[in-house]
TORKOL-4160 file (C-alpha; in steps of 0.2 Angstrom, whole numbers, padded with zeros to 4 digits, m for minus):
449
<pt num="1" X="0139" Y="0133" Z="0168"/>
<pt num="2" X="0156" Y="0123" Z="0173"/>
<pt num="3" X="0150" Y="0116" Z="0190"/>
<pt num="4" X="0132" Y="0113" Z="0180"/>
<pt num="5" X="0137" Y="0093" Z="0180"/>
<pt num="6" X="0141" Y="0094" Z="0199"/>
<pt num="7" X="0123" Y="0101" Z="0202"/>
<pt num="8" X="0116" Y="0087" Z="0192"/>
<pt num="9" X="0126" Y="0074" Z="0201"/>
<pt num="10" X="0120" Y="0081" Z="0217"/>
<pt num="11" X="0102" Y="0083" Z="0214"/>
<pt num="12" X="0100" Y="0066" Z="0205"/>
<pt num="13" X="0108" Y="0058" Z="0221"/>
<pt num="14" X="0096" Y="0067" Z="0233"/>
<pt num="15" X="0082" Y="0054" Z="0238"/>
<pt num="16" X="0066" Y="0058" Z="0233"/>
<pt num="17" X="0053" Y="0063" Z="0245"/>
<pt num="18" X="0042" Y="0050" Z="0252"/>
<pt num="19" X="0027" Y="0055" Z="0239"/>
<pt num="20" X="0038" Y="0051" Z="0223"/>
<pt num="21" X="0034" Y="0033" Z="0225"/>
<pt num="22" X="0016" Y="0033" Z="0224"/>
<pt num="23" X="0016" Y="0046" Z="0210"/>
<pt num="24" X="0028" Y="0037" Z="0200"/>
<pt num="25" X="0018" Y="0020" Z="0202"/>
<pt num="26" X="0002" Y="0029" Z="0198"/>
<pt num="27" X="0010" Y="0039" Z="0182"/>
<pt num="28" X="0016" Y="0021" Z="0176"/>
<pt num="29" X="0001" Y="0012" Z="0178"/>
<pt num="30" X="m0008" Y="0025" Z="0167"/>
<pt num="31" X="0006" Y="0026" Z="0154"/>
<pt num="32" X="0001" Y="0018" Z="0139"/>
<pt num="33" X="0012" Y="0008" Z="0128"/>
<pt num="34" X="0030" Y="0018" Z="0122"/>
<pt num="35" X="0025" Y="0030" Z="0108"/>
<pt num="36" X="0009" Y="0036" Z="0117"/>
<pt num="37" X="0016" Y="0046" Z="0131"/>
<pt num="38" X="0035" Y="0043" Z="0131"/>
<pt num="39" X="0043" Y="0053" Z="0116"/>
<pt num="40" X="0060" Y="0048" Z="0112"/>
<pt num="41" X="0068" Y="0052" Z="0093"/>
<pt num="42" X="0081" Y="0042" Z="0086"/>
<pt num="43" X="0094" Y="0051" Z="0076"/>
<pt num="44" X="0099" Y="0048" Z="0058"/>
<pt num="45" X="0116" Y="0037" Z="0055"/>
<pt num="46" X="0119" Y="0032" Z="0072"/>
<pt num="47" X="0115" Y="0029" Z="0091"/>
<pt num="48" X="0115" Y="0043" Z="0101"/>
<pt num="49" X="0112" Y="0048" Z="0120"/>
<pt num="50" X="0091" Y="0048" Z="0119"/>
<pt num="51" X="0082" Y="0063" Z="0129"/>
<pt num="52" X="0067" Y="0055" Z="0135"/>
<pt num="53" X="0050" Y="0067" Z="0137"/>
<pt num="54" X="0039" Y="0059" Z="0149"/>
<pt num="55" X="0024" Y="0069" Z="0142"/>
<pt num="56" X="0013" Y="0065" Z="0156"/>
<pt num="57" X="0021" Y="0076" Z="0167"/>
<pt num="58" X="0024" Y="0089" Z="0154"/>
<pt num="59" X="0017" Y="0101" Z="0165"/>
<pt num="60" X="0029" Y="0099" Z="0177"/>
<pt num="61" X="0044" Y="0098" Z="0168"/>
<pt num="62" X="0048" Y="0102" Z="0150"/>
<pt num="63" X="0057" Y="0088" Z="0143"/>
<pt num="64" X="0059" Y="0091" Z="0123"/>
<pt num="65" X="0065" Y="0078" Z="0112"/>
<pt num="66" X="0081" Y="0085" Z="0107"/>
<pt num="67" X="0085" Y="0074" Z="0093"/>
<pt num="68" X="0074" Y="0077" Z="0078"/>
<pt num="69" X="0067" Y="0067" Z="0065"/>
<pt num="70" X="0076" Y="0070" Z="0048"/>
<pt num="71" X="0062" Y="0078" Z="0037"/>
<pt num="72" X="0068" Y="0071" Z="0020"/>
<pt num="73" X="0050" Y="0077" Z="0014"/>
<pt num="74" X="0053" Y="0095" Z="0016"/>
<pt num="75" X="0054" Y="0104" Z="0000"/>
<pt num="76" X="0067" Y="0119" Z="0005"/>
<pt num="77" X="0075" Y="0125" Z="0023"/>
<pt num="78" X="0066" Y="0139" Z="0031"/>
<pt num="79" X="0071" Y="0157" Z="0026"/>
<pt num="80" X="0083" Y="0167" Z="0036"/>
<pt num="81" X="0074" Y="0182" Z="0047"/>
<pt num="82" X="0076" Y="0197" Z="0037"/>
<pt num="83" X="0090" Y="0208" Z="0046"/>
<pt num="84" X="0076" Y="0223" Z="0048"/>
<pt num="85" X="0065" Y="0211" Z="0058"/>
<pt num="86" X="0077" Y="0207" Z="0071"/>
<pt num="87" X="0078" Y="0216" Z="0087"/>
<pt num="88" X="0093" Y="0228" Z="0089"/>
<pt num="89" X="0109" Y="0218" Z="0090"/>
<pt num="90" X="0100" Y="0200" Z="0087"/>
<pt num="91" X="0106" Y="0188" Z="0076"/>
<pt num="92" X="0098" Y="0172" Z="0068"/>
<pt num="93" X="0099" Y="0155" Z="0069"/>
<pt num="94" X="0093" Y="0142" Z="0058"/>
<pt num="95" X="0088" Y="0122" Z="0061"/>
<pt num="96" X="0087" Y="0117" Z="0044"/>
<pt num="97" X="0081" Y="0099" Z="0049"/>
<pt num="98" X="0065" Y="0104" Z="0059"/>
<pt num="99" X="0064" Y="0118" Z="0047"/>
<pt num="100" X="0064" Y="0133" Z="0057"/>
<pt num="101" X="0072" Y="0150" Z="0060"/>
<pt num="102" X="0073" Y="0161" Z="0076"/>
<pt num="103" X="0081" Y="0176" Z="0083"/>
<pt num="104" X="0091" Y="0178" Z="0098"/>
<pt num="105" X="0102" Y="0190" Z="0107"/>
<pt num="106" X="0117" Y="0194" Z="0100"/>
<pt num="107" X="0126" Y="0193" Z="0117"/>
<pt num="108" X="0120" Y="0176" Z="0120"/>
<pt num="109" X="0126" Y="0159" Z="0115"/>
<pt num="110" X="0119" Y="0144" Z="0107"/>
<pt num="111" X="0127" Y="0127" Z="0100"/>
<pt num="112" X="0123" Y="0113" Z="0089"/>
<pt num="113" X="0133" Y="0099" Z="0101"/>
<pt num="114" X="0124" Y="0088" Z="0112"/>
<pt num="115" X="0134" Y="0078" Z="0123"/>
<pt num="116" X="0150" Y="0079" Z="0112"/>
<pt num="117" X="0141" Y="0075" Z="0099"/>
<pt num="118" X="0138" Y="0089" Z="0084"/>
<pt num="119" X="0124" Y="0089" Z="0071"/>
<pt num="120" X="0114" Y="0102" Z="0063"/>
<pt num="121" X="0098" Y="0094" Z="0069"/>
<pt num="122" X="0105" Y="0100" Z="0087"/>
<pt num="123" X="0105" Y="0119" Z="0080"/>
<pt num="124" X="0096" Y="0132" Z="0088"/>
<pt num="125" X="0087" Y="0121" Z="0103"/>
<pt num="126" X="0098" Y="0130" Z="0118"/>
<pt num="127" X="0103" Y="0147" Z="0120"/>
<pt num="128" X="0110" Y="0156" Z="0134"/>
<pt num="129" X="0120" Y="0171" Z="0139"/>
<pt num="130" X="0133" Y="0160" Z="0146"/>
<pt num="131" X="0144" Y="0149" Z="0135"/>
<pt num="132" X="0144" Y="0132" Z="0131"/>
<pt num="133" X="0161" Y="0128" Z="0139"/>
<pt num="134" X="0160" Y="0110" Z="0145"/>
<pt num="135" X="0172" Y="0099" Z="0137"/>
<pt num="136" X="0178" Y="0080" Z="0139"/>
<pt num="137" X="0194" Y="0074" Z="0145"/>
<pt num="138" X="0203" Y="0078" Z="0129"/>
<pt num="139" X="0197" Y="0095" Z="0129"/>
<pt num="140" X="0183" Y="0093" Z="0115"/>
<pt num="141" X="0167" Y="0104" Z="0116"/>
<pt num="142" X="0152" Y="0094" Z="0124"/>
<pt num="143" X="0140" Y="0108" Z="0121"/>
<pt num="144" X="0123" Y="0103" Z="0129"/>
<pt num="145" X="0127" Y="0091" Z="0143"/>
<pt num="146" X="0109" Y="0089" Z="0152"/>
<pt num="147" X="0098" Y="0076" Z="0147"/>
<pt num="148" X="0082" Y="0081" Z="0155"/>
<pt num="149" X="0074" Y="0095" Z="0163"/>
<pt num="150" X="0078" Y="0113" Z="0161"/>
<pt num="151" X="0096" Y="0120" Z="0159"/>
<pt num="152" X="0094" Y="0135" Z="0149"/>
<pt num="153" X="0087" Y="0151" Z="0149"/>
<pt num="154" X="0078" Y="0149" Z="0132"/>
<pt num="155" X="0074" Y="0132" Z="0125"/>
<pt num="156" X="0066" Y="0126" Z="0108"/>
<pt num="157" X="0061" Y="0109" Z="0106"/>
<pt num="158" X="0048" Y="0099" Z="0094"/>
<pt num="159" X="0036" Y="0090" Z="0103"/>
<pt num="160" X="0020" Y="0081" Z="0102"/>
<pt num="161" X="0003" Y="0086" Z="0093"/>
<pt num="162" X="m0004" Y="0104" Z="0100"/>
<pt num="163" X="m0018" Y="0097" Z="0110"/>
<pt num="164" X="m0009" Y="0085" Z="0119"/>
<pt num="165" X="0003" Y="0096" Z="0124"/>
<pt num="166" X="m0010" Y="0108" Z="0130"/>
<pt num="167" X="m0018" Y="0094" Z="0140"/>
<pt num="168" X="m0002" Y="0088" Z="0148"/>
<pt num="169" X="0003" Y="0104" Z="0152"/>
<pt num="170" X="m0013" Y="0110" Z="0162"/>
<pt num="171" X="m0021" Y="0094" Z="0164"/>
<pt num="172" X="m0010" Y="0082" Z="0168"/>
<pt num="173" X="m0018" Y="0064" Z="0174"/>
<pt num="174" X="m0006" Y="0061" Z="0186"/>
<pt num="175" X="m0009" Y="0076" Z="0197"/>
<pt num="176" X="m0026" Y="0072" Z="0199"/>
<pt num="177" X="m0022" Y="0054" Z="0201"/>
<pt num="178" X="m0013" Y="0057" Z="0217"/>
<pt num="179" X="m0025" Y="0071" Z="0223"/>
<pt num="180" X="m0013" Y="0085" Z="0221"/>
<pt num="181" X="m0019" Y="0103" Z="0214"/>
<pt num="182" X="m0017" Y="0105" Z="0196"/>
<pt num="183" X="m0007" Y="0119" Z="0189"/>
<pt num="184" X="m0012" Y="0136" Z="0189"/>
<pt num="185" X="m0014" Y="0144" Z="0173"/>
<pt num="186" X="m0009" Y="0163" Z="0174"/>
<pt num="187" X="m0009" Y="0166" Z="0152"/>
<pt num="188" X="m0017" Y="0158" Z="0140"/>
<pt num="189" X="m0018" Y="0167" Z="0124"/>
<pt num="190" X="m0021" Y="0160" Z="0105"/>
<pt num="191" X="m0009" Y="0166" Z="0093"/>
<pt num="192" X="m0005" Y="0165" Z="0075"/>
<pt num="193" X="0015" Y="0162" Z="0073"/>
<pt num="194" X="0019" Y="0165" Z="0055"/>
<pt num="195" X="0004" Y="0157" Z="0048"/>
<pt num="196" X="0005" Y="0144" Z="0062"/>
<pt num="197" X="m0009" Y="0142" Z="0075"/>
<pt num="198" X="0000" Y="0144" Z="0093"/>
<pt num="199" X="m0003" Y="0146" Z="0112"/>
<pt num="200" X="0006" Y="0157" Z="0122"/>
<pt num="201" X="0005" Y="0151" Z="0140"/>
<pt num="202" X="0010" Y="0155" Z="0158"/>
<pt num="203" X="0006" Y="0142" Z="0172"/>
<pt num="204" X="0013" Y="0137" Z="0189"/>
<pt num="205" X="0015" Y="0119" Z="0194"/>
<pt num="206" X="0014" Y="0113" Z="0212"/>
<pt num="207" X="0022" Y="0096" Z="0210"/>
<pt num="208" X="0034" Y="0087" Z="0199"/>
<pt num="209" X="0040" Y="0070" Z="0195"/>
<pt num="210" X="0057" Y="0079" Z="0189"/>
<pt num="211" X="0064" Y="0094" Z="0194"/>
<pt num="212" X="0056" Y="0108" Z="0206"/>
<pt num="213" X="0039" Y="0115" Z="0205"/>
<pt num="214" X="0036" Y="0133" Z="0198"/>
<pt num="215" X="0033" Y="0145" Z="0185"/>
<pt num="216" X="0034" Y="0141" Z="0168"/>
<pt num="217" X="0032" Y="0154" Z="0152"/>
<pt num="218" X="0031" Y="0146" Z="0134"/>
<pt num="219" X="0022" Y="0146" Z="0115"/>
<pt num="220" X="0017" Y="0132" Z="0108"/>
<pt num="221" X="0017" Y="0132" Z="0089"/>
<pt num="222" X="0009" Y="0120" Z="0079"/>
<pt num="223" X="0020" Y="0113" Z="0065"/>
<pt num="224" X="0008" Y="0101" Z="0058"/>
<pt num="225" X="m0004" Y="0087" Z="0067"/>
<pt num="226" X="0008" Y="0077" Z="0073"/>
<pt num="227" X="0023" Y="0091" Z="0081"/>
<pt num="228" X="0022" Y="0105" Z="0091"/>
<pt num="229" X="0037" Y="0119" Z="0092"/>
<pt num="230" X="0038" Y="0124" Z="0110"/>
<pt num="231" X="0050" Y="0138" Z="0115"/>
<pt num="232" X="0052" Y="0138" Z="0135"/>
<pt num="233" X="0060" Y="0147" Z="0148"/>
<pt num="234" X="0055" Y="0144" Z="0169"/>
<pt num="235" X="0058" Y="0151" Z="0185"/>
<pt num="236" X="0060" Y="0133" Z="0193"/>
<pt num="237" X="0075" Y="0129" Z="0201"/>
<pt num="238" X="0080" Y="0114" Z="0194"/>
<pt num="239" X="0093" Y="0117" Z="0185"/>
<pt num="240" X="0095" Y="0136" Z="0188"/>
<pt num="241" X="0094" Y="0145" Z="0171"/>
<pt num="242" X="0103" Y="0160" Z="0169"/>
<pt num="243" X="0096" Y="0177" Z="0170"/>
<pt num="244" X="0083" Y="0182" Z="0178"/>
<pt num="245" X="0063" Y="0174" Z="0175"/>
<pt num="246" X="0055" Y="0190" Z="0168"/>
<pt num="247" X="0071" Y="0195" Z="0159"/>
<pt num="248" X="0070" Y="0177" Z="0150"/>
<pt num="249" X="0050" Y="0181" Z="0146"/>
<pt num="250" X="0056" Y="0196" Z="0137"/>
<pt num="251" X="0066" Y="0187" Z="0127"/>
<pt num="252" X="0055" Y="0175" Z="0123"/>
<pt num="253" X="0043" Y="0189" Z="0118"/>
<pt num="254" X="0054" Y="0196" Z="0106"/>
<pt num="255" X="0060" Y="0181" Z="0100"/>
<pt num="256" X="0044" Y="0171" Z="0094"/>
<pt num="257" X="0039" Y="0185" Z="0081"/>
<pt num="258" X="0057" Y="0182" Z="0072"/>
<pt num="259" X="0052" Y="0163" Z="0069"/>
<pt num="260" X="0051" Y="0158" Z="0053"/>
<pt num="261" X="0045" Y="0140" Z="0046"/>
<pt num="262" X="0049" Y="0132" Z="0030"/>
<pt num="263" X="0035" Y="0130" Z="0018"/>
<pt num="264" X="0023" Y="0114" Z="0018"/>
<pt num="265" X="0024" Y="0103" Z="0003"/>
<pt num="266" X="0010" Y="0112" Z="m0009"/>
<pt num="267" X="m0006" Y="0105" Z="m0005"/>
<pt num="268" X="m0003" Y="0099" Z="0013"/>
<pt num="269" X="m0020" Y="0101" Z="0024"/>
<pt num="270" X="m0018" Y="0110" Z="0042"/>
<pt num="271" X="m0023" Y="0099" Z="0056"/>
<pt num="272" X="m0039" Y="0099" Z="0058"/>
<pt num="273" X="m0044" Y="0104" Z="0040"/>
<pt num="274" X="m0054" Y="0093" Z="0027"/>
<pt num="275" X="m0051" Y="0093" Z="0008"/>
<pt num="276" X="m0067" Y="0099" Z="m0004"/>
<pt num="277" X="m0064" Y="0094" Z="m0024"/>
<pt num="278" X="m0072" Y="0101" Z="m0037"/>
<pt num="279" X="m0072" Y="0089" Z="m0053"/>
<pt num="280" X="m0081" Y="0100" Z="m0066"/>
<pt num="281" X="m0067" Y="0114" Z="m0064"/>
<pt num="282" X="m0053" Y="0101" Z="m0059"/>
<pt num="283" X="m0047" Y="0109" Z="m0042"/>
<pt num="284" X="m0048" Y="0104" Z="m0025"/>
<pt num="285" X="m0044" Y="0114" Z="m0009"/>
<pt num="286" X="m0044" Y="0112" Z="0010"/>
<pt num="287" X="m0054" Y="0122" Z="0023"/>
<pt num="288" X="m0056" Y="0120" Z="0042"/>
<pt num="289" X="m0064" Y="0105" Z="0048"/>
<pt num="290" X="m0078" Y="0115" Z="0058"/>
<pt num="291" X="m0082" Y="0128" Z="0042"/>
<pt num="292" X="m0096" Y="0123" Z="0029"/>
<pt num="293" X="m0097" Y="0123" Z="0011"/>
<pt num="294" X="m0110" Y="0119" Z="m0002"/>
<pt num="295" X="m0114" Y="0115" Z="m0019"/>
<pt num="296" X="m0131" Y="0122" Z="m0020"/>
<pt num="297" X="m0134" Y="0140" Z="m0026"/>
<pt num="298" X="m0153" Y="0146" Z="m0023"/>
<pt num="299" X="m0159" Y="0129" Z="m0020"/>
<pt num="300" X="m0151" Y="0124" Z="m0037"/>
<pt num="301" X="m0137" Y="0108" Z="m0036"/>
<pt num="302" X="m0123" Y="0118" Z="m0046"/>
<pt num="303" X="m0107" Y="0105" Z="m0049"/>
<pt num="304" X="m0094" Y="0118" Z="m0056"/>
<pt num="305" X="m0099" Y="0129" Z="m0041"/>
<pt num="306" X="m0092" Y="0117" Z="m0027"/>
<pt num="307" X="m0079" Y="0121" Z="m0015"/>
<pt num="308" X="m0079" Y="0141" Z="m0021"/>
<pt num="309" X="m0090" Y="0146" Z="m0005"/>
<pt num="310" X="m0084" Y="0144" Z="0013"/>
<pt num="311" X="m0092" Y="0150" Z="0030"/>
<pt num="312" X="m0090" Y="0148" Z="0048"/>
<pt num="313" X="m0110" Y="0145" Z="0050"/>
<pt num="314" X="m0121" Y="0131" Z="0041"/>
<pt num="315" X="m0131" Y="0134" Z="0025"/>
<pt num="316" X="m0149" Y="0133" Z="0034"/>
<pt num="317" X="m0161" Y="0144" Z="0025"/>
<pt num="318" X="m0174" Y="0132" Z="0016"/>
<pt num="319" X="m0187" Y="0135" Z="0002"/>
<pt num="320" X="m0206" Y="0133" Z="0006"/>
<pt num="321" X="m0204" Y="0114" Z="0003"/>
<pt num="322" X="m0190" Y="0113" Z="0015"/>
<pt num="323" X="m0176" Y="0110" Z="0004"/>
<pt num="324" X="m0160" Y="0118" Z="0007"/>
<pt num="325" X="m0157" Y="0136" Z="m0003"/>
<pt num="326" X="m0139" Y="0135" Z="m0001"/>
<pt num="327" X="m0130" Y="0151" Z="m0007"/>
<pt num="328" X="m0142" Y="0163" Z="m0007"/>
<pt num="329" X="m0129" Y="0180" Z="m0010"/>
<pt num="330" X="m0133" Y="0190" Z="m0024"/>
<pt num="331" X="m0118" Y="0196" Z="m0032"/>
<pt num="332" X="m0101" Y="0196" Z="m0027"/>
<pt num="333" X="m0094" Y="0186" Z="m0009"/>
<pt num="334" X="m0106" Y="0188" Z="0002"/>
<pt num="335" X="m0098" Y="0174" Z="0014"/>
<pt num="336" X="m0081" Y="0173" Z="0022"/>
<pt num="337" X="m0072" Y="0167" Z="0009"/>
<pt num="338" X="m0077" Y="0164" Z="m0011"/>
<pt num="339" X="m0067" Y="0156" Z="m0024"/>
<pt num="340" X="m0070" Y="0163" Z="m0043"/>
<pt num="341" X="m0064" Y="0159" Z="m0060"/>
<pt num="342" X="m0060" Y="0176" Z="m0070"/>
<pt num="343" X="m0061" Y="0176" Z="m0087"/>
<pt num="344" X="m0046" Y="0188" Z="m0090"/>
<pt num="345" X="m0026" Y="0186" Z="m0087"/>
<pt num="346" X="m0017" Y="0189" Z="m0071"/>
<pt num="347" X="m0011" Y="0207" Z="m0075"/>
<pt num="348" X="m0027" Y="0213" Z="m0083"/>
<pt num="349" X="m0036" Y="0209" Z="m0065"/>
<pt num="350" X="m0022" Y="0215" Z="m0056"/>
<pt num="351" X="m0025" Y="0232" Z="m0066"/>
<pt num="352" X="m0045" Y="0230" Z="m0061"/>
<pt num="353" X="m0041" Y="0226" Z="m0043"/>
<pt num="354" X="m0029" Y="0240" Z="m0040"/>
<pt num="355" X="m0039" Y="0256" Z="m0050"/>
<pt num="356" X="m0036" Y="0270" Z="m0040"/>
<pt num="357" X="m0050" Y="0278" Z="m0045"/>
<pt num="358" X="m0060" Y="0266" Z="m0033"/>
<pt num="359" X="m0047" Y="0257" Z="m0024"/>
<pt num="360" X="m0034" Y="0260" Z="m0011"/>
<pt num="361" X="m0019" Y="0248" Z="m0011"/>
<pt num="362" X="m0014" Y="0245" Z="0006"/>
<pt num="363" X="m0002" Y="0232" Z="0001"/>
<pt num="364" X="0003" Y="0220" Z="m0014"/>
<pt num="365" X="0015" Y="0206" Z="m0014"/>
<pt num="366" X="0020" Y="0194" Z="m0029"/>
<pt num="367" X="0022" Y="0177" Z="m0024"/>
<pt num="368" X="0023" Y="0160" Z="m0032"/>
<pt num="369" X="0009" Y="0146" Z="m0026"/>
<pt num="370" X="0010" Y="0129" Z="m0030"/>
<pt num="371" X="0021" Y="0133" Z="m0045"/>
<pt num="372" X="0007" Y="0148" Z="m0050"/>
<pt num="373" X="0011" Y="0167" Z="m0052"/>
<pt num="374" X="0002" Y="0175" Z="m0038"/>
<pt num="375" X="m0003" Y="0192" Z="m0031"/>
<pt num="376" X="m0010" Y="0195" Z="m0015"/>
<pt num="377" X="m0017" Y="0213" Z="m0012"/>
<pt num="378" X="m0024" Y="0219" Z="0004"/>
<pt num="379" X="m0035" Y="0233" Z="m0002"/>
<pt num="380" X="m0051" Y="0248" Z="0003"/>
<pt num="381" X="m0063" Y="0249" Z="m0009"/>
<pt num="382" X="m0072" Y="0267" Z="m0008"/>
<pt num="383" X="m0080" Y="0267" Z="m0025"/>
<pt num="384" X="m0088" Y="0249" Z="m0028"/>
<pt num="385" X="m0095" Y="0242" Z="m0044"/>
<pt num="386" X="m0109" Y="0230" Z="m0045"/>
<pt num="387" X="m0107" Y="0216" Z="m0032"/>
<pt num="388" X="m0096" Y="0225" Z="m0021"/>
<pt num="389" X="m0097" Y="0235" Z="m0005"/>
<pt num="390" X="m0086" Y="0248" Z="0003"/>
<pt num="391" X="m0072" Y="0243" Z="0013"/>
<pt num="392" X="m0058" Y="0232" Z="0016"/>
<pt num="393" X="m0054" Y="0216" Z="0004"/>
<pt num="394" X="m0040" Y="0205" Z="0005"/>
<pt num="395" X="m0038" Y="0193" Z="m0009"/>
<pt num="396" X="m0025" Y="0182" Z="m0019"/>
<pt num="397" X="m0028" Y="0183" Z="m0038"/>
<pt num="398" X="m0018" Y="0165" Z="m0044"/>
<pt num="399" X="m0014" Y="0164" Z="m0063"/>
<pt num="400" X="m0022" Y="0148" Z="m0073"/>
<pt num="401" X="m0015" Y="0153" Z="m0088"/>
<pt num="402" X="m0016" Y="0167" Z="m0100"/>
<pt num="403" X="m0035" Y="0171" Z="m0101"/>
<pt num="404" X="m0040" Y="0165" Z="m0083"/>
<pt num="405" X="m0036" Y="0168" Z="m0066"/>
<pt num="406" X="m0043" Y="0160" Z="m0049"/>
<pt num="407" X="m0047" Y="0174" Z="m0037"/>
<pt num="408" X="m0047" Y="0171" Z="m0019"/>
<pt num="409" X="m0056" Y="0183" Z="m0008"/>
<pt num="410" X="m0061" Y="0187" Z="0008"/>
<pt num="411" X="m0069" Y="0205" Z="0016"/>
<pt num="412" X="m0076" Y="0214" Z="0029"/>
<pt num="413" X="m0094" Y="0214" Z="0024"/>
<pt num="414" X="m0111" Y="0211" Z="0035"/>
<pt num="415" X="m0123" Y="0206" Z="0024"/>
<pt num="416" X="m0143" Y="0201" Z="0025"/>
<pt num="417" X="m0151" Y="0186" Z="0013"/>
<pt num="418" X="m0169" Y="0182" Z="0012"/>
<pt num="419" X="m0176" Y="0163" Z="0008"/>
<pt num="420" X="m0191" Y="0158" Z="m0002"/>
<pt num="421" X="m0203" Y="0162" Z="0013"/>
<pt num="422" X="m0196" Y="0179" Z="0016"/>
<pt num="423" X="m0188" Y="0176" Z="0031"/>
<pt num="424" X="m0173" Y="0186" Z="0032"/>
<pt num="425" X="m0155" Y="0181" Z="0041"/>
<pt num="426" X="m0143" Y="0193" Z="0046"/>
<pt num="427" X="m0126" Y="0188" Z="0042"/>
<pt num="428" X="m0113" Y="0198" Z="0051"/>
<pt num="429" X="m0092" Y="0194" Z="0045"/>
<pt num="430" X="m0086" Y="0209" Z="0046"/>
<pt num="431" X="m0081" Y="0207" Z="0064"/>
<pt num="432" X="m0070" Y="0192" Z="0061"/>
<pt num="433" X="m0061" Y="0198" Z="0046"/>
<pt num="434" X="m0044" Y="0196" Z="0053"/>
<pt num="435" X="m0047" Y="0178" Z="0056"/>
<pt num="436" X="m0053" Y="0177" Z="0038"/>
<pt num="437" X="m0038" Y="0182" Z="0032"/>
<pt num="438" X="m0028" Y="0171" Z="0042"/>
<pt num="439" X="m0040" Y="0155" Z="0036"/>
<pt num="440" X="m0038" Y="0163" Z="0018"/>
<pt num="441" X="m0018" Y="0164" Z="0021"/>
<pt num="442" X="m0019" Y="0145" Z="0025"/>
<pt num="443" X="m0032" Y="0141" Z="0013"/>
<pt num="444" X="m0023" Y="0146" Z="m0003"/>
<pt num="445" X="m0008" Y="0135" Z="0002"/>
<pt num="446" X="m0019" Y="0121" Z="0003"/>
<pt num="447" X="m0024" Y="0125" Z="m0016"/>
<pt num="448" X="m0023" Y="0109" Z="m0030"/>
<pt num="449" X="m0025" Y="0113" Z="m0047"/>
């Protein structure tokens, strides 16, 4: 690390290749006004050096906004990673400004100092087995001294929306504009990290405006519709990150499961979701934008039933007169997610849903959702009652008052429904049960009563 500045000056003083001028000109021509493709966050309080991320070339270089936005609207800092969930010998690091906690090897170092400026917003962004030992002329620690490009085996930062981040990595416009090969994708895997949509990527770049071409490995985790948390390592030689590439990949793979995020404000919709309002029951809830809901039950519109049935396929069945049938499940929940108002107290409903004579409780947790006492049950029903099937259920029981409980359920059920003409439609949900569990985890946190 002590010779890092010398290396940086040497690289920056080296004349670029002949291709540089054309690439730079093309990329600048295509670049929109600032704010669209240049991400530069101003700190709170005073001016600081700006770390500019040219996202149009993000596939070639990982440049994250090192100066975070003050998130005054966050209700609380993120929870620390429980010690029993950290790999052996690891420790926890929390950035309360951006709202995340992450584990890292206990023998590694991190810093909340950026070019001599210490701030909690800089915490947990740079991780290395080598110390951050750069000092100025007066011996004051400088922390991170790299303004752009890669410098460390693991870097964490907040960037652009997930869709834009993916496009700028895998299909950067500037590459095709100058007739170069696009990045080669080695790994692309969709994940869910602590309830957030995420993508694991490994790709190889063959051209770069800043730095050198090479291998990149990263996790892109959607924080909200405007921000993505990006955890990255690289095999490129621009900043010569410490350690070995494969070892650093393994560190990322262990670090990502330790991520914890601050809870969003109650009722906040995830990106791409829409809201459904029930004006008879006085509640509203979010659901995925590509999903469907209806307030028609067996051909009859019931306003009190609005926003209680959600499916990943449209409600297409019709009556003989071509009127929509809507919901056609006879009893129980015949769709991926159902919301029901149970006329009993939370404690009584929990007792019924944990009856050992017919239900095996796999797990139970107590939460508070939107200020209301909530019980989360993961169950296996082996002795069903009317409207139930044998199989796994996953549900949230939300206390409304002493005599009423809101029950949000998904279950691994395949079913068949018959319309008024006798046509039968097979509906097979069981294969996607794990997906529906994840959707339910997000949906319940959009609930407003």
